[in-house]
N, CA, C and O of each residue as an XYZ file, in Angstrom:
768
protein
N      -5.044     26.634     25.875
C      -4.267     25.844     24.931
C      -2.798     26.202     25.108
O      -2.424     27.375     25.118
N      -1.986     25.181     25.245
C      -0.548     25.390     25.403
C       0.060     25.826     24.086
O      -0.303     25.339     23.016
N       0.999     26.761     24.191
C       1.687     27.204     22.984
C       2.791     26.213     22.654
O       3.614     25.880     23.507
N       2.804     25.753     21.434
C       3.842     24.835     20.965
C       4.730     25.585     19.999
O       4.248     26.247     19.080
N       6.013     25.481     20.210
C       6.955     26.149     19.310
C       7.533     25.118     18.368
O       7.808     23.981     18.751
N       7.710     25.534     17.133
C       8.220     24.625     16.115
C       9.236     25.361     15.264
O       9.017     26.500     14.852
N      10.330     24.707     15.010
C      11.345     25.232     14.121
C      11.612     24.155     13.082
O      11.726     22.975     13.413
N      11.709     24.563     11.840
C      12.049     23.575     10.821
C      13.216     24.099     10.008
O      13.459     25.304      9.945
N      13.916     23.196      9.402
C      15.062     23.583      8.603
C      15.520     22.422      7.755
O      14.908     21.354      7.744
N      16.598     22.649      7.052
C      17.139     21.629      6.168
C      18.503     21.207      6.702
O      19.339     22.047      7.034
N      18.713     19.912      6.779
C      20.003     19.361      7.156
C      20.624     18.732      5.922
O      19.916     18.229      5.049
N      21.916     18.760      5.853
C      22.612     18.094      4.762
C      23.064     16.725      5.252
O      23.614     16.605      6.347
N      22.839     15.715      4.461
C      23.212     14.355      4.833
C      24.713     14.147      4.658
O      25.430     15.017      4.164
N      25.154     12.994      5.070
C      26.551     12.609      4.912
C      26.795     12.146      3.476
O      25.864     11.998      2.684
N      28.051     11.926      3.170
C      28.400     11.237      1.931
C      29.274     10.059      2.321
O      30.288     10.245      2.993
N      28.911      8.864      1.920
C      27.709      8.525      1.152
C      26.453      8.654      2.017
O      26.497      8.461      3.232
N      25.344      8.982      1.373
C      24.092      9.182      2.106
C      23.324      7.862      2.199
O      22.254      7.699      1.612
N      23.899      6.937      2.946
C      23.306      5.621      3.181
C      22.937      5.514      4.655
O      23.609      6.098      5.505
N      21.887      4.780      4.962
C      21.372      4.709      6.323
C      22.442      4.391      7.371
O      22.526      5.122      8.358
N      23.265      3.346      7.220
C      24.244      3.069      8.279
C      25.236      4.214      8.471
O      25.614      4.531      9.599
N      25.649      4.826      7.378
C      26.597      5.934      7.440
C      25.974      7.146      8.134
O      26.580      7.759      9.013
N      24.760      7.473      7.722
C      24.067      8.636      8.281
C      23.771      8.468      9.764
O      24.033      9.376     10.554
N      23.227      7.317     10.153
C      22.882      7.135     11.562
C      24.129      7.102     12.436
O      24.102      7.588     13.567
N      25.220      6.538     11.931
C      26.469      6.552     12.704
C      26.936      7.988     12.918
O      27.369      8.336     14.017
N      26.856      8.821     11.890
C      27.266     10.220     12.024
C      26.311     11.007     12.923
O      26.754     11.837     13.717
N      25.011     10.754     12.806
C      24.048     11.484     13.641
C      24.214     11.157     15.116
O      24.081     12.042     15.962
N      24.502      9.910     15.437
C      24.597      9.541     16.855
C      25.969      9.790     17.457
O      26.101      9.869     18.678
N      26.998      9.916     16.616
C      28.343     10.157     17.151
C      28.810     11.591     16.936
O      29.684     12.069     17.659
N      28.240     12.280     15.956
C      28.722     13.611     15.612
C      30.047     13.569     14.862
O      30.740     14.580     14.748
N      30.392     12.390     14.354
C      31.671     12.167     13.689
C      31.423     11.917     12.199
O      30.481     11.206     11.848
N      32.249     12.485     11.320
C      32.059     12.237      9.883
C      32.440     10.801      9.516
O      33.206     10.157     10.234
N      31.910     10.303      8.405
C      32.183      8.921      7.983
C      33.673      8.580      7.893
O      34.066      7.459      8.216
N      34.491      9.514      7.469
C      35.926      9.243      7.337
C      36.537      8.869      8.693
O      37.540      8.158      8.751
N      35.927      9.352      9.783
C      36.448      9.067     11.120
C      35.825      7.833     11.765
O      36.522      7.068     12.432
N      34.512      7.627     11.574
C      33.901      6.442     12.215
C      34.023      5.192     11.352
O      33.887      4.083     11.868
N      34.274      5.338     10.054
C      34.568      4.189      9.207
C      33.375      3.411      8.699
O      33.556      2.415      7.999
N      32.160      3.826      9.024
C      30.969      3.131      8.531
C      30.512      3.880      7.286
O      29.855      4.917      7.372
N      30.872      3.335      6.127
C      30.620      4.049      4.873
C      29.692      3.273      3.929
O      29.708      3.500      2.719
N      28.903      2.381      4.469
C      27.983      1.636      3.625
C      27.316      0.513      4.383
O      27.333      0.469      5.613
N      26.730     -0.393      3.628
C      25.988     -1.503      4.218
C      26.881     -2.665      4.622
O      26.452     -3.564      5.345
N      28.122     -2.644      4.155
C      29.080     -3.702      4.483
C      30.338     -3.073      5.048
O      30.634     -1.905      4.800
N      31.066     -3.864      5.807
C      32.294     -3.376      6.422
C      33.367     -4.453      6.284
O      33.087     -5.642      6.440
N      34.573     -4.036      5.996
C      35.698     -4.956      5.853
C      36.406     -5.061      7.201
O      36.878     -4.061      7.741
N      36.476     -6.276      7.739
C      37.137     -6.524      9.022
C      38.080     -7.700      8.843
O      37.658     -8.804      8.499
N      39.332     -7.456      9.074
C      40.360     -8.499      8.998
C      40.244     -9.344      7.730
O      40.339    -10.571      7.780
N      40.037     -8.678      6.598
C      40.024     -9.359      5.314
C      38.709    -10.006      4.927
O      38.616    -10.609      3.857
N      37.689     -9.900      5.766
C      36.376    -10.468      5.443
C      35.332     -9.351      5.417
O      35.465     -8.334      6.098
N      34.289     -9.570      4.608
C      33.212     -8.585      4.484
C      32.047     -9.017      5.379
O      31.629    -10.175      5.376
N      31.538     -8.045      6.147
C      30.425     -8.290      7.068
C      29.291     -7.320      6.764
O      29.525     -6.159      6.429
N      28.062     -7.807      6.885
C      26.892     -6.944      6.788
C      26.887     -6.055      8.023
O      27.011     -6.550      9.143
N      26.747     -4.746      7.830
C      26.779     -3.822      8.958
C      25.579     -4.009      9.878
O      25.671     -3.739     11.076
N      24.443     -4.472      9.328
C      23.261     -4.662     10.154
C      23.289     -5.978     10.920
O      22.899     -6.026     12.087
N      23.739     -7.028     10.283
C      23.737     -8.341     10.916
C      25.046     -8.636     11.638
O      25.082     -9.427     12.581
N      26.127     -7.988     11.185
C      27.470     -8.238     11.702
C      27.832     -9.717     11.632
O      28.471    -10.274     12.525
N      27.396    -10.326     10.536
C      27.735    -11.720     10.242
C      28.569    -11.741      8.969
O      28.401    -10.887      8.098
N      29.464    -12.710      8.859
C      30.333    -12.748      7.681
C      29.558    -13.049      6.401
O      28.602    -13.825      6.394
N      29.997    -12.418      5.334
C      29.451    -12.699      4.003
C      30.586    -13.363      3.233
O      31.738    -12.949      3.365
N      30.295    -14.362      2.449
C      31.317    -15.037      1.637
C      32.480    -15.540      2.485
O      33.641    -15.261      2.186
N      32.170    -16.265      3.519
C      33.222    -16.800      4.384
C      33.542    -15.835      5.498
O      32.808    -14.872      5.721
N      34.613    -16.079      6.188
C      34.977    -15.233      7.320
C      34.513    -15.849      8.611
O      33.628    -16.705      8.627
N      35.115    -15.407      9.694
C      34.793    -15.986     10.997
C      33.707    -15.186     11.706
O      33.497    -14.008     11.415
N      33.029    -15.831     12.627
C      32.059    -15.140     13.463
C      32.814    -14.167     14.356
O      33.903    -14.478     14.836
N      32.246    -13.003     14.576
C      32.877    -11.996     15.425
C      32.377    -12.142     16.855
O      31.175    -12.279     17.086
N      33.290    -12.114     17.804
C      32.890    -12.199     19.217
C      32.250    -10.883     19.640
O      32.509     -9.839     19.042
N      31.414    -10.939     20.672
C      30.781     -9.723     21.172
C      31.828     -8.733     21.667
O      31.664     -7.526     21.495
N      32.901     -9.226     22.279
C      33.969     -8.334     22.741
C      34.611     -7.606     21.568
O      34.908     -6.415     21.661
N      34.827     -8.319     20.462
C      35.426     -7.707     19.281
C      34.490     -6.651     18.693
O      34.935     -5.577     18.289
N      33.175     -6.965     18.648
C      32.197     -6.002     18.138
C      32.192     -4.735     18.985
O      32.138     -3.626     18.453
N      32.247     -4.902     20.296
C      32.267     -3.736     21.181
C      33.507     -2.889     20.926
O      33.449     -1.661     20.982
N      34.619     -3.542     20.650
C      35.860     -2.820     20.372
C      35.750     -2.034     19.062
O      36.177     -0.881     18.990
N      35.179     -2.657     18.028
C      35.021     -1.997     16.727
C      34.098     -0.784     16.846
O      34.385      0.280     16.298
N      33.000     -0.953     17.557
C      32.006      0.112     17.652
C      32.166      0.946     18.920
O      31.204      1.547     19.397
N      33.372      0.982     19.460
C      33.643      1.787     20.642
C      33.870      3.229     20.208
O      34.995      3.729     20.217
N      32.781      3.883     19.829
C      32.819      5.270     19.387
C      32.096      6.135     20.406
O      31.119      5.694     21.012
N      32.559      7.351     20.600
C      31.802      8.234     21.492
C      30.460      8.545     20.831
O      30.424      8.958     19.672
N      29.379      8.354     21.544
C      28.076      8.656     20.960
C      27.221      9.407     21.963
O      27.575      9.526     23.136
N      26.100      9.909     21.490
C      25.231     10.715     22.321
C      24.648      9.901     23.477
O      24.337     10.460     24.529
N      24.498      8.599     23.297
C      23.949      7.750     24.349
C      24.923      7.653     25.527
O      24.530      7.797     26.684
N      26.198      7.406     25.215
C      27.225      7.318     26.262
C      27.410      8.667     26.946
O      27.601      8.726     28.160
N      27.353      9.754     26.173
C      27.487     11.084     26.752
C      26.364     11.345     27.755
O      26.609     11.827     28.861
N      25.143     11.025     27.365
C      24.004     11.206     28.276
C      24.195     10.384     29.545
O      24.021     10.893     30.653
N      24.551      9.114     29.382
C      24.746      8.240     30.551
C      25.843      8.785     31.460
O      25.704      8.743     32.683
N      26.939      9.298     30.878
C      28.034      9.827     31.694
C      27.604     11.056     32.488
O      28.213     11.378     33.509
N      26.560     11.744     32.030
C      26.031     12.915     32.724
C      24.860     12.554     33.647
O      24.201     13.431     34.204
N      24.615     11.248     33.798
C      23.534     10.803     34.683
C      22.152     10.902     34.071
O      21.150     10.872     34.787
N      22.087     11.020     32.758
C      20.807     11.117     32.059
C      20.406      9.721     31.587
O      21.165      9.065     30.874
N      19.226      9.268     31.980
C      18.732      7.967     31.555
C      18.471      7.942     30.060
O      17.976      8.916     29.493
N      18.805      6.822     29.419
C      18.682      6.691     27.965
C      17.896      5.427     27.628
O      18.131      4.360     28.195
N      16.967      5.570     26.700
C      16.269      4.415     26.127
C      16.273      4.563     24.613
O      16.072      5.652     24.077
N      16.506      3.445     23.939
C      16.412      3.401     22.483
C      15.170      2.578     22.152
O      15.018      1.451     22.622
N      14.302      3.141     21.354
C      13.057      2.481     20.967
C      13.167      2.091     19.501
O      13.274      2.949     18.625
N      13.139      0.778     19.240
C      13.368      0.238     17.899
C      12.218     -0.674     17.477
O      11.535     -1.243     18.328
N      12.002     -0.815     16.171
C      11.040     -1.820     15.705
C      11.477     -3.209     16.193
O      12.666     -3.473     16.371
N      10.500     -4.080     16.404
C      10.774     -5.413     16.962
C      11.895     -6.160     16.259
O      12.777     -6.712     16.916
N      11.872     -6.186     14.926
C      12.857     -6.978     14.199
C      14.278     -6.460     14.408
O      15.221     -7.251     14.425
N      14.446     -5.161     14.565
C      15.780     -4.589     14.784
C      16.196     -4.759     16.242
O      17.351     -5.077     16.528
N      15.266     -4.549     17.156
C      15.574     -4.674     18.586
C      16.010     -6.085     18.944
O      16.814     -6.279     19.855
N      15.477     -7.076     18.225
C      15.781     -8.476     18.534
C      17.149     -8.924     18.020
O      17.629     -9.991     18.403
N      17.777     -8.134     17.166
C      19.062     -8.546     16.581
C      20.172     -8.499     17.623
O      20.250     -7.578     18.436
N      21.018     -9.503     17.577
C      22.159     -9.558     18.489
C      23.071     -8.352     18.296
O      23.672     -7.869     19.256
N      23.176     -7.866     17.073
C      24.035     -6.706     16.819
C      23.523     -5.470     17.571
O      24.329     -4.665     18.040
N      22.200     -5.304     17.693
C      21.648     -4.161     18.432
C      22.014     -4.243     19.898
O      22.445     -3.254     20.491
N      21.848     -5.404     20.481
C      22.155     -5.537     21.907
C      23.656     -5.482     22.160
O      24.084     -5.083     23.243
N      24.462     -5.877     21.172
C      25.921     -5.816     21.341
C      26.405     -4.367     21.274
O      27.213     -3.938     22.097
N      25.914     -3.629     20.304
C      26.354     -2.246     20.118
C      25.827     -1.353     21.237
O      26.547     -0.482     21.726
N      24.587     -1.561     21.641
C      23.982     -0.737     22.686
C      23.915     -1.506     24.001
O      22.873     -1.525     24.656
N      24.997     -2.127     24.381
C      25.043     -3.047     25.520
C      24.503     -2.449     26.820
O      23.715     -3.093     27.514
N      24.909     -1.252     27.148
C      24.528     -0.669     28.430
C      23.323      0.255     28.324
O      23.031      1.001     29.259
N      22.629      0.214     27.212
C      21.488      1.097     26.977
C      20.215      0.257     26.963
O      20.172     -0.832     26.391
N      19.196      0.784     27.599
C      17.902      0.098     27.609
C      17.302      0.161     26.201
O      17.196      1.236     25.611
N      16.917     -0.990     25.679
C      16.278     -1.069     24.361
C      14.848     -1.559     24.546
O      14.613     -2.595     25.168
N      13.901     -0.809     24.004
C      12.496     -1.203     23.974
C      12.118     -1.399     22.518
O      12.796     -0.898     21.621
N      11.032     -2.131     22.283
C      10.621     -2.408     20.903
C       9.154     -2.076     20.685
O       8.360     -2.035     21.625
N       8.812     -1.837     19.416
C       7.430     -1.528     19.059
C       7.104     -2.146     17.703
O       7.993     -2.475     16.918
N       5.784     -2.296     17.447
C       5.307     -2.829     16.163
C       4.605     -1.777     15.319
O       4.668     -1.817     14.090
N       3.934     -0.831     15.979
C       3.115      0.148     15.250
C       3.368      1.540     15.837
O       3.966      1.676     16.904
N       2.901      2.570     15.122
C       3.027      3.931     15.644
C       2.267      4.063     16.961
O       2.737      4.713     17.895
N       1.096      3.444     17.028
C       0.300      3.510     18.255
C       1.083      2.923     19.432
O       1.159      3.539     20.495
N       1.658      1.748     19.247
C       2.444      1.128     20.304
C       3.695      1.961     20.612
O       4.097      2.077     21.770
N       4.300      2.532     19.582
C       5.478      3.367     19.782
C       5.146      4.538     20.709
O       5.891      4.805     21.651
N       4.038      5.239     20.455
C       3.689      6.382     21.283
C       3.250      5.964     22.688
O       3.469      6.708     23.644
N       2.642      4.803     22.827
C       2.330      4.301     24.170
C       3.618      4.092     24.965
O       3.690      4.445     26.142
N       4.623      3.524     24.324
C       5.917      3.313     24.984
C       6.598      4.643     25.302
O       7.189      4.807     26.369
N       6.510      5.597     24.360
C       7.107      6.921     24.596
C       6.515      7.518     25.870
O       7.244      8.102     26.672
N       5.209      7.380     26.067
C       4.561      7.904     27.273
C       5.028      7.200     28.540
O       5.172      7.828     29.588
N       5.265      5.887     28.440
C       5.645      5.093     29.618
C       7.104      5.284     30.030
O       7.426      5.189     31.214
N       7.976      5.547     29.079
C       9.408      5.607     29.360
C       9.737      6.900     30.096
O       9.390      7.990     29.642
N      10.400      6.770     31.219
C      10.703      7.925     32.055
C      12.099      8.495     31.817
O      12.427      9.555     32.350
N      12.923      7.812     31.028
C      14.265      8.330     30.767
C      14.176      9.693     30.087
O      13.235      9.973     29.344
N      15.166     10.526     30.354
C      15.158     11.884     29.817
C      15.638     11.960     28.372
O      15.367     12.944     27.684
N      16.347     10.934     27.901
C      16.772     10.918     26.501
C      16.207      9.664     25.852
O      16.515      8.544     26.260
N      15.389      9.867     24.852
C      14.737      8.764     24.154
C      15.040      8.899     22.665
O      14.748      9.923     22.048
N      15.629      7.848     22.101
C      15.959      7.807     20.673
C      15.034      6.783     20.031
O      15.043      5.607     20.397
N      14.237      7.240     19.070
C      13.287      6.359     18.386
C      13.708      6.248     16.925
O      13.889      7.255     16.242
N      13.861      5.024     16.460
C      14.240      4.786     15.069
C      13.049      4.193     14.333
O      12.516      3.158     14.732
N      12.627      4.864     13.237
C      11.458      4.438     12.463
C      11.900      4.189     11.021
O      11.920      5.130     10.228
N      12.251      2.965     10.659
C      12.772      2.695      9.317
C      11.728      2.466      8.234
O      12.088      2.281      7.071
N      10.444      2.472      8.582
C       9.412      2.106      7.609
C       9.435      3.013      6.380
O       9.206      2.544      5.265
N       9.707      4.297      6.568
C       9.708      5.220      5.430
C      10.853      4.912      4.469
O      10.667      4.883      3.253
N      12.024      4.687      5.024
C      13.190      4.350      4.211
C      12.942      3.063      3.417
O      13.277      2.975      2.235
N      12.359      2.083      4.076
C      12.079      0.794      3.429
C      11.113      0.970      2.253
O      11.354      0.459      1.159
N      10.026      1.694      2.491
C       9.028      1.902      1.430
C       9.644      2.690      0.275
O       9.433      2.354     -0.890
N      10.396      3.726      0.595
C      11.007      4.535     -0.463
C      11.960      3.706     -1.315
O      11.975      3.841     -2.538
N      12.752      2.852     -0.680
C      13.662      1.993     -1.443
C      12.891      0.982     -2.292
O      13.253      0.724     -3.440
N      11.826      0.411     -1.723
C      11.081     -0.633     -2.420
C      10.137     -0.100     -3.495
O      10.004     -0.701     -4.562
N       9.477      1.036     -3.212
C       8.399      1.487     -4.090
C       8.602      2.865     -4.706
O       7.879      3.233     -5.631
N       9.561      3.630     -4.218
C       9.819      4.961     -4.762
C       9.047      6.055     -4.060
O       8.120      5.804     -3.291
N       9.463      7.295     -4.353
C       8.915      8.468     -3.671
C       7.467      8.771     -4.053
O       6.776      9.471     -3.312
N       6.998      8.270     -5.175
C       5.619      8.550     -5.590
C       4.634      7.485     -5.107
O       3.460      7.512     -5.477
N       5.100      6.561     -4.294
C       4.248      5.476     -3.799
C       3.121      5.999     -2.902
O       3.341      6.850     -2.041
N       1.927      5.482     -3.117
C       0.790      5.831     -2.257
C       1.035      5.330     -0.833
O       0.565      5.933      0.132
N       1.766      4.237     -0.709
C       2.027      3.659      0.611
C       2.862      4.604      1.476
O       2.629      4.697      2.681
N       3.834      5.309      0.881
C       4.664      6.230      1.660
C       3.814      7.386      2.183
O       3.981      7.822      3.322
N       2.907      7.876      1.349
C       2.031      8.970      1.777
C       1.079      8.511      2.868
O       0.789      9.267      3.795
N       0.594      7.291      2.771
C      -0.293      6.729      3.780
C       0.426      6.569      5.127
O      -0.112      6.937      6.172
N       1.630      6.023      5.093
C       2.393      5.839      6.343
C       2.758      7.177      6.974
O       2.710      7.324      8.195
N       3.119      8.138      6.157
C       3.446      9.464      6.665
C       2.213     10.108      7.299
O       2.317     10.742      8.350
N       1.056      9.953      6.673
C      -0.200     10.459      7.253
C      -0.483      9.797      8.591
O      -0.927     10.451      9.535
N      -0.222      8.484      8.671
C      -0.422      7.771      9.936
C       0.470      8.331     11.035
O       0.020      8.512     12.167
N       1.728      8.607     10.714
C       2.645      9.166     11.702
C       2.209     10.567     12.118
O       2.222     10.892     13.306
N       1.825     11.392     11.160
C       1.392     12.764     11.466
C       0.162     12.746     12.365
O       0.090     13.508     13.329
N      -0.809     11.881     12.058
C      -2.009     11.784     12.887
C      -1.659     11.297     14.299
O      -2.194     11.803     15.285
N      -0.763     10.318     14.388
C      -0.342      9.829     15.703
C       0.370     10.932     16.477
O       0.151     11.082     17.679
N       1.219     11.706     15.804
C       1.908     12.828     16.450
C       0.913     13.879     16.940
O       1.026     14.371     18.062
N      -0.051     14.216     16.104
C      -1.056     15.209     16.494
C      -1.803     14.779     17.750
O      -2.080     15.603     18.621
N      -2.126     13.504     17.848
C      -2.883     13.025     19.013
C      -2.014     12.960     20.271
O      -2.540     12.912     21.382
N      -0.703     12.957     20.106
C       0.204     12.828     21.252
C       0.875     14.126     21.671
O       1.417     14.204     22.774
N       0.854     15.138     20.826
C       1.666     16.334     21.071
C       1.372     16.985     22.427
O       2.282     17.540     23.042
N       0.153     16.931     22.895
C      -0.168     17.531     24.200
C       0.421     16.749     25.368
O       0.489     17.264     26.484
N       0.846     15.512     25.122
C       1.472     14.712     26.181
C       2.968     15.015     26.332
O       3.603     14.532     27.270
N       3.526     15.798     25.429
C       4.953     16.109     25.474
C       5.181     17.367     26.305
O       5.190     18.475     25.769
N       5.363     17.200     27.603
C       5.667     18.315     28.489
C       7.164     18.525     28.534
O       7.920     17.566     28.685
N       7.605     19.767     28.405
C       9.035     20.098     28.491
C       9.874     19.146     27.641
O      10.857     18.573     28.112
N       9.478     18.993     26.417
C      10.115     18.027     25.517
C      10.681     18.740     24.298
O      10.031     19.591     23.691
N      11.882     18.378     23.966
C      12.492     18.828     22.725
C      12.441     17.642     21.776
O      13.097     16.628     22.013
N      11.676     17.762     20.717
C      11.451     16.658     19.786
C      12.139     16.971     18.464
O      11.895     18.015     17.858
N      12.996     16.064     18.025
C      13.642     16.177     16.724
C      13.069     15.098     15.821
O      13.082     13.921     16.181
N      12.576     15.476     14.673
C      12.179     14.512     13.647
C      13.188     14.684     12.522
O      13.191     15.705     11.835
N      14.034     13.699     12.338
C      15.142     13.817     11.404
C      15.161     12.610     10.477
O      14.982     11.472     10.909
N      15.379     12.877      9.212
C      15.581     11.801      8.250
C      17.077     11.643      8.034
O      17.817     12.627      8.016
N      17.512     10.418      7.874
C      18.951     10.208      7.680
C      19.396     10.601      6.273
O      20.552     10.976      6.073
N      18.511     10.521      5.320
C      18.824     10.947      3.954
C      17.531     11.084      3.177
O      16.496     10.561      3.588
N      17.585     11.776      2.069
C      16.418     11.927      1.221
C      16.471     10.965      0.050
O      17.462     10.265     -0.157
N      15.394     10.945     -0.705
C      15.348     10.127     -1.908
C      14.565     10.877     -2.966
O      13.599     11.578     -2.666
N      14.990     10.720     -4.189
C      14.259     11.318     -5.303
C      13.990     10.236     -6.340
O      14.731      9.261     -6.468
N      12.923     10.443     -7.060
C      12.537      9.507     -8.113
C      13.438      9.713     -9.329
O      13.625     10.844     -9.779
N      13.984      8.650     -9.848
C      14.817      8.724    -11.053
C      14.128      7.996    -12.200
O      13.481      6.968    -11.999
N      14.273      8.525    -13.371
C      13.774      7.865    -14.564
C      14.858      6.895    -15.026
O      15.959      7.335    -15.359
N      14.583      5.583    -15.058
C      15.609      4.605    -15.470
C      16.208      4.870    -16.834
O      17.338      4.462    -17.101
N      15.461      5.557    -17.717
C      15.986      5.864    -19.043
C      17.105      6.898    -19.000
O      17.917      6.994    -19.920
N      17.133      7.674    -17.911
C      18.152      8.730    -17.786
C      19.342      8.305    -16.938
O      20.260      9.097    -16.724
N      19.340      7.088    -16.461
C      20.423      6.632    -15.575
C      21.492      5.924    -16.386
O      22.488      5.464    -15.828
């Protein structure tokens, strides 16, 4: 039996601790004050845009792909890996991978998509690149929709743990990080 080493610890999230802000900081190593992504919307030339869709809200013009590349021209771990000759693949859920904003921001990076944990791990096995970034938003979505005490969150987490257990022996010479972009706690509406 191969010896597997595991280290766990606590990371502190960004402020604000919102998914777009956190993921921008995790992939760039830059604090929100420097990368400018501080929420779900972004102000560009006097118009508000959804950070995920990069489409105007309440009017505003469509942004060209060249303009988007200029806005999101931040040093990130993907570009660093590529500059060192390390192959990079980003593995995203189908709905996110299909968005024009994903392909615009990660223009020179191979993007693969998955529907389930099983399919995700099959793709992880097939991908030969040395740096693989996998984004799994299902937990964040359930927590926002149903709260931390939801049976569905525990079920999905169990599914991921079981899938990981069945795959761990396939990870040769692999450094695996499982990181959450932020935590969530249950609040009593009467106390808010």
